[in-house]
C-alpha positions in Angstrom: -75.4 -91.2 44.8 -75.9 -88.9 47.8 -77.0 -85.4 48.5 -74.2 -84.9 50.9 -71.8 -84.4 48.0 -71.5 -81.1 46.1 -70.5 -81.2 42.5 -68.7 -78.1 41.2 -69.1 -77.3 37.5 -66.7 -74.9 35.7 -67.6 -74.2 32.1 -67.7 -71.0 30.1 -70.6 -72.3 28.1 -73.9 -71.4 29.9 -75.9 -74.1 28.0 -73.4 -76.8 29.1 -73.5 -75.6 32.7 -77.3 -75.7 32.7 -77.5 -79.1 31.2 -75.0 -80.6 33.6 -76.6 -78.9 36.6 -80.0 -80.3 35.7 -78.6 -83.8 35.3 -76.7 -83.8 38.5 -79.5 -82.3 40.5 -81.9 -84.9 39.2 -79.5 -87.5 40.5 -79.7 -86.0 44.0 -76.5 -83.9 44.1 -76.0 -80.4 45.3 -74.5 -78.3 42.5 -72.5 -75.1 42.2 -71.5 -73.8 38.8 -69.2 -71.1 37.6 -68.6 -69.4 34.2 -64.8 -69.4 34.7 -61.9 -71.0 36.5 -61.2 -67.7 38.2 -64.8 -67.5 39.5 -64.4 -70.9 41.0 -61.1 -70.1 42.7 -62.6 -66.9 44.1 -65.2 -69.0 46.0 -62.6 -70.5 48.3 -64.1 -74.0 48.4 -63.8 -75.8 51.7 -66.4 -78.6 51.3 -65.9 -82.0 49.7 -67.3 -83.3 46.4 -65.8 -83.2 43.0 -65.0 -80.8 40.3 -66.1 -81.1 36.6 -64.3 -78.7 34.3 -64.1 -78.0 30.6 -60.6 -78.4 29.3 -60.6 -75.4 27.0 -61.8 -72.1 28.5 -60.7 -68.5 28.2 -58.6 -66.7 30.8 -57.6 -69.9 32.5 -57.9 -73.4 31.0 -59.0 -76.5 32.8 -55.4 -77.7 32.9 -54.3 -74.5 34.5 -57.2 -74.7 36.9 -56.2 -78.2 38.0 -52.7 -77.0 38.6 -54.0 -74.3 40.9 -56.3 -76.7 42.6 -53.4 -78.9 43.4 -51.2 -75.9 44.5 -53.9 -74.7 46.9 -54.5 -78.2 48.2 -58.2 -78.1 47.4 -59.4 -81.6 48.1 -61.6 -82.2 45.1 -61.1 -84.9 42.5 -61.2 -83.4 39.0 -63.1 -84.7 36.0 -62.5 -83.0 32.6 -64.9 -82.7 29.7 -63.1 -82.6 26.5 -63.6 -82.6 22.7 -61.9 -85.3 20.7 -59.0 -83.0 19.7 -58.3 -82.2 23.3 -57.6 -85.7 24.4 -53.8 -85.2 24.6 -54.4 -82.3 27.0 -56.8 -84.4 29.0 -54.2 -87.2 29.2 -51.7 -84.7 30.4 -54.2 -83.6 33.1 -54.7 -87.2 34.3 -50.9 -87.5 34.6 -51.1 -84.5 36.9 -53.8 -85.9 39.1 -57.2 -85.7 37.3 -59.3 -88.8 37.9 -61.1 -89.0 34.6 -62.0 -87.3 31.4 -65.1 -87.6 29.3 -65.2 -87.0 25.6 -68.1 -85.1 24.0 -70.7 -86.2 23.2 -71.2 -88.3 26.3 -74.3 -90.0 27.8 -75.9 -89.1 31.1 -74.9 -92.5 32.4 -71.2 -92.0 31.4 -71.1 -88.6 33.3 -72.8 -90.0 36.4 -70.6 -93.1 36.4 -67.5 -90.8 36.3 -68.9 -88.6 39.1 -69.6 -91.7 41.3 -66.0 -92.9 40.7 -64.5 -89.5 41.5 -66.5 -89.3 44.7 -65.3 -92.7 45.8 -61.7 -91.8 45.1 -62.1 -88.5 47.0 -63.9 -90.0 50.0 -61.3 -92.7 50.7 -57.6 -92.8 51.1 -56.7 -95.2 48.3 -54.4 -98.0 49.0 -51.9 -97.0 46.3 -49.7 -100.1 46.6 -52.7 -102.4 46.1 -53.9 -100.3 43.1 -50.4 -100.4 41.7 -50.2 -104.2 42.2 -53.5 -104.8 40.5 -52.4 -102.6 37.6 -49.1 -104.5 37.2 -51.0 -107.8 37.2 -53.2 -106.6 34.4 -50.3 -105.1 32.4 -48.3 -108.4 32.7 -50.9 -109.9 30.4 -49.8 -107.6 27.5 -47.3 -108.7 24.9 -44.3 -106.4 24.3 -45.9 -104.9 21.2 -49.2 -104.3 23.0 -47.3 -102.4 25.7 -45.7 -100.2 23.0 -49.1 -99.5 21.5 -50.4 -98.7 25.0 -47.6 -96.2 25.5 -48.7 -94.5 22.2 -52.4 -94.4 23.4 -51.4 -93.0 26.8 -49.3 -90.4 25.1 -52.6 -89.3 23.3 -51.4 -90.1 19.8 -53.8 -91.0 17.1 -53.8 -94.4 15.4 -52.1 -92.9 12.4 -49.3 -91.3 14.3 -48.9 -94.4 16.5 -48.7 -96.6 13.4 -46.0 -94.4 12.0 -44.0 -94.4 15.3 -44.1 -98.2 15.5 -43.8 -98.8 11.8 -47.0 -100.8 11.6 -50.4 -100.1 9.9 -53.3 -98.2 11.5 -55.4 -101.4 11.2 -52.8 -103.3 13.2 -53.0 -100.5 15.9 -56.8 -101.0 15.9 -56.4 -104.8 16.5 -53.8 -104.3 19.3 -56.0 -101.6 20.9 -59.0 -103.9 21.0 -56.9 -106.6 22.6 -55.4 -104.2 25.1 -58.9 -102.9 26.1 -60.0 -106.5 26.7 -56.9 -107.5 28.7 -57.0 -104.4 30.9 -60.8 -104.6 31.4 -61.0 -101.0 30.1 -64.1 -99.3 28.8 -62.3 -96.1 27.6 -59.0 -94.5 26.9 -59.2 -92.9 30.4 -59.3 -96.4 31.9 -56.1 -97.3 30.0 -54.4 -94.1 31.2 -55.4 -94.8 34.8 -54.1 -98.4 34.7 -50.8 -97.3 33.0 -50.2 -94.5 35.5 -51.1 -96.7 38.5 -48.4 -99.1 37.5 -45.8 -96.5 36.4 -45.4 -98.3 33.1 -41.8 -98.0 32.0 -40.8 -97.4 28.4 -40.3 -100.6 26.5 -38.2 -101.2 23.4 -38.5 -104.2 21.1 -35.3 -105.3 19.4 
């Protein structure tokens, strides 16, 4: 953690902004916070750091904000804060370039870990081929059925919907999910999405 980094918070909830600001400042970061995506964009950011944004906001959603950040070539890795029902949207955002999403309620440690990861990603030019190769090695440990379950998870589908799509029980999905998390050394759904995207996991059909 370093004071040379600025963390930008975009959230329409004042209480959430205050809580995040206090946590990040206590960890030694400089913080700027905004009540809306438009207010953030009006600030014409030119310094490095990372952006933490709520997914669902009025006027402009976090997803729309990320799209604009990419369009304007604002060099800030994006972390989304999301409620459980917003996970499919957060997964979509990761596919478009967000580095992580954190589901509410989250711990201080989870947030700071995500910020640390985002800053490392933003500070260095990642060796994408090496990242892809590592992801492919991990994915090679999955069975065909586990890869299908992974595709369902990455698509943001619930266990119930995934079970219906694959004609298996939700309990079986749970078992596969646990095995996938272990094989991919994943701590969260976001980790699974990241590994899958890094390897450009192709669709797989079981006959």
